[in-house]
ZAVEX-805950 format. One record per residue (C-alpha): residue number from 1; x, y, z; residue in one letter. Coordinates in nm, 3 decimals, padded with zeros to 5 digits. Layout:
<pts>
- i / xx / yy / zz / aa
- NUM / X / Y / Z / A
...
</pts>
This chain:
<pts>
- i / xx / yy / zz / aa
- 1 / 00.000 / 00.000 / 00.000 / M
- 2 / 00.148 / 00.327 / -00.110 / T
- 3 / -00.012 / 00.658 / -00.011 / P
- 4 / -00.087 / 00.890 / -00.301 / R
- 5 / -00.186 / 01.253 / -00.324 / L
- 6 / -00.560 / 01.310 / -00.306 / A
- 7 / -00.745 / 01.464 / -00.598 / R
- 8 / -00.981 / 01.756 / -00.540 / T
- 9 / -01.267 / 01.557 / -00.696 / D
- 10 / -01.233 / 01.315 / -00.402 / E
- 11 / -01.292 / 01.581 / -00.136 / T
- 12 / -01.647 / 01.468 / -00.054 / A
- 13 / -01.526 / 01.109 / -00.006 / A
- 14 / -01.245 / 01.233 / 00.221 / L
- 15 / -01.496 / 01.427 / 00.431 / W
- 16 / -01.711 / 01.115 / 00.458 / R
- 17 / -01.412 / 00.911 / 00.585 / I
- 18 / -01.342 / 01.182 / 00.843 / R
- 19 / -01.698 / 01.176 / 00.968 / N
- 20 / -01.726 / 00.797 / 00.985 / L
- 21 / -01.394 / 00.771 / 01.168 / A
- 22 / -01.494 / 01.035 / 01.425 / I
- 23 / -01.840 / 00.886 / 01.475 / R
- 24 / -01.686 / 00.543 / 01.532 / H
- 25 / -01.366 / 00.626 / 01.719 / G
- 26 / -01.475 / 00.910 / 01.945 / C
- 27 / -01.791 / 00.755 / 02.092 / Q
- 28 / -01.623 / 00.700 / 02.428 / S
- 29 / -01.461 / 01.045 / 02.434 / V
- 30 / -01.726 / 01.301 / 02.341 / Y
- 31 / -02.104 / 01.318 / 02.395 / P
- 32 / -02.319 / 01.196 / 02.107 / A
- 33 / -02.468 / 01.541 / 02.041 / E
- 34 / -02.119 / 01.692 / 02.011 / V
- 35 / -02.012 / 01.420 / 01.765 / I
- 36 / -02.327 / 01.476 / 01.559 / T
- 37 / -02.265 / 01.850 / 01.541 / A
- 38 / -01.892 / 01.797 / 01.469 / W
- 39 / -01.957 / 01.563 / 01.176 / T
- 40 / -02.215 / 01.729 / 00.950 / P
- 41 / -02.276 / 01.569 / 00.615 / D
- 42 / -02.246 / 01.909 / 00.445 / A
- 43 / -01.892 / 01.960 / 00.324 / L
- 44 / -01.735 / 02.288 / 00.444 / P
- 45 / -01.553 / 02.495 / 00.182 / E
- 46 / -01.243 / 02.499 / 00.400 / G
- 47 / -01.198 / 02.127 / 00.344 / Y
- 48 / -01.155 / 02.185 / -00.030 / F
- 49 / -00.885 / 02.440 / 00.055 / E
- 50 / -00.707 / 02.186 / 00.276 / A
- 51 / -00.702 / 01.932 / -00.007 / V
- 52 / -00.595 / 02.189 / -00.267 / R
- 53 / -00.335 / 02.372 / -00.063 / G
- 54 / -00.149 / 02.101 / 00.126 / N
- 55 / 00.012 / 01.763 / 00.060 / P
- 56 / -00.304 / 01.562 / 00.135 / F
- 57 / -00.249 / 01.187 / 00.112 / Y
- 58 / -00.485 / 00.892 / 00.084 / V
- 59 / -00.455 / 00.515 / 00.080 / V
- 60 / -00.674 / 00.308 / -00.146 / D
- 61 / -00.823 / -00.021 / -00.031 / D
- 62 / -00.893 / -00.283 / -00.299 / P
- 63 / -01.247 / -00.335 / -00.170 / D
- 64 / -01.348 / 00.011 / -00.047 / Y
- 65 / -01.155 / 00.259 / -00.260 / G
- 66 / -01.017 / 00.558 / -00.070 / V
- 67 / -00.995 / 00.429 / 00.286 / A
- 68 / -00.758 / 00.654 / 00.482 / A
- 69 / -00.654 / 01.019 / 00.480 / T
- 70 / -00.404 / 01.262 / 00.626 / G
- 71 / -00.229 / 01.584 / 00.538 / F
- 72 / 00.058 / 01.810 / 00.633 / L
- 73 / -00.061 / 02.161 / 00.708 / D
- 74 / 00.211 / 02.367 / 00.544 / L
- 75 / 00.133 / 02.685 / 00.737 / T
- 76 / 00.234 / 02.540 / 01.073 / G
- 77 / 00.391 / 02.201 / 01.016 / G
- 78 / 00.106 / 02.013 / 01.176 / S
- 79 / -00.033 / 01.671 / 01.099 / V
- 80 / -00.405 / 01.688 / 01.024 / E
- 81 / -00.698 / 01.467 / 00.928 / A
- 82 / -00.550 / 01.122 / 00.993 / I
- 83 / -00.866 / 00.918 / 00.950 / F
- 84 / -00.943 / 00.562 / 00.840 / T
- 85 / -01.272 / 00.404 / 00.738 / L
- 86 / -01.370 / 00.201 / 01.045 / P
- 87 / -01.407 / -00.115 / 00.834 / V
- 88 / -01.039 / -00.077 / 00.737 / C
- 89 / -00.897 / -00.016 / 01.085 / N
- 90 / -00.593 / -00.227 / 01.165 / G
- 91 / -00.464 / -00.257 / 00.807 / K
- 92 / -00.178 / -00.011 / 00.857 / G
- 93 / -00.320 / 00.258 / 00.630 / Y
- 94 / -00.293 / 00.542 / 00.882 / A
- 95 / 00.064 / 00.436 / 00.966 / S
- 96 / 00.157 / 00.444 / 00.597 / A
- 97 / 00.016 / 00.795 / 00.569 / I
- 98 / 00.199 / 00.904 / 00.885 / M
- 99 / 00.530 / 00.777 / 00.747 / Q
- 100 / 00.466 / 00.962 / 00.421 / T
- 101 / 00.380 / 01.285 / 00.603 / L
- 102 / 00.700 / 01.265 / 00.807 / M
- 103 / 00.902 / 01.215 / 00.488 / M
- 104 / 00.717 / 01.504 / 00.321 / E
- 105 / 00.784 / 01.730 / 00.620 / A
- 106 / 01.157 / 01.648 / 00.618 / R
- 107 / 01.179 / 01.716 / 00.244 / Q
- 108 / 01.014 / 02.055 / 00.300 / R
- 109 / 01.261 / 02.148 / 00.572 / G
- 110 / 01.048 / 02.106 / 00.882 / F
- 111 / 01.242 / 02.006 / 01.194 / S
- 112 / 00.936 / 01.903 / 01.395 / Q
- 113 / 00.570 / 01.817 / 01.355 / L
- 114 / 00.285 / 01.911 / 01.585 / T
- 115 / -00.074 / 01.791 / 01.615 / L
- 116 / -00.379 / 01.806 / 01.835 / A
- 117 / -00.509 / 01.454 / 01.895 / A
- 118 / -00.839 / 01.333 / 02.023 / T
- 119 / -00.772 / 01.145 / 02.350 / P
- 120 / -00.856 / 00.811 / 02.189 / N
- 121 / -00.585 / 00.861 / 01.920 / A
- 122 / -00.290 / 00.945 / 02.150 / C
- 123 / -00.153 / 00.591 / 02.152 / G
- 124 / -00.135 / 00.583 / 01.772 / F
- 125 / 00.067 / 00.904 / 01.763 / Y
- 126 / 00.294 / 00.795 / 02.048 / Q
- 127 / 00.373 / 00.477 / 01.852 / R
- 128 / 00.490 / 00.711 / 01.575 / H
- 129 / 00.727 / 00.903 / 01.798 / G
- 130 / 00.505 / 01.189 / 01.914 / F
- 131 / 00.526 / 01.310 / 02.274 / S
- 132 / 00.252 / 01.471 / 02.477 / I
- 133 / 00.302 / 01.843 / 02.533 / V
- 134 / -00.019 / 01.914 / 02.725 / R
- 135 / -00.390 / 01.848 / 02.744 / E
- 136 / -00.601 / 02.135 / 02.618 / S
- 137 / -00.938 / 02.234 / 02.481 / L
- 138 / -00.994 / 02.286 / 02.112 / Y
- 139 / -01.289 / 02.508 / 02.028 / H
- 140 / -01.468 / 02.354 / 01.733 / S
- 141 / -01.699 / 02.588 / 01.545 / A
- 142 / -01.865 / 02.285 / 01.383 / L
- 143 / -01.930 / 02.111 / 01.714 / A
- 144 / -02.013 / 02.434 / 01.892 / G
- 145 / -01.811 / 02.303 / 02.185 / A
- 146 / -01.469 / 02.298 / 02.341 / A
- 147 / -01.329 / 01.951 / 02.275 / L
- 148 / -01.069 / 01.799 / 02.505 / P
- 149 / -00.758 / 01.721 / 02.303 / C
- 150 / -00.394 / 01.638 / 02.352 / V
- 151 / -00.127 / 01.859 / 02.195 / E
- 152 / 00.169 / 01.655 / 02.073 / M
- 153 / 00.506 / 01.710 / 01.907 / V
- 154 / 00.764 / 01.502 / 01.723 / R
- 155 / 01.117 / 01.600 / 01.629 / E
- 156 / 01.219 / 01.498 / 01.278 / L
</pts>
């Protein structure tokens, strides 16, 4: 499995993967009404900009098509939108994207990566060399709530 750059015509599918992953993975972390508000079916325009303006990678599954996502936010050197279709969890897709993002960041001259993880995803990022900086609250306009998150960093 080799991550590839996403195409802008796939943006709606990428948003769907995000929503399904959050709805599945964050059930034990955030209240149901917050998850519902945070994962609207309507695609925000800003998501198109993320796909267009950053190295946004996907992994294709032979049975499900695009199955995992992730991108390097070039404005701040942060890892964003690492999501996998729940039916494809455990296949190593997110790890492949993470490795690609680290390589991309090094090639672009970044010396470290940052991210804000949902509490349920911390272990994944720690397995990829990220360290916890602090717990914080992320105000999500979509969710209309302050979401507990974990700020993390990794030296490259």
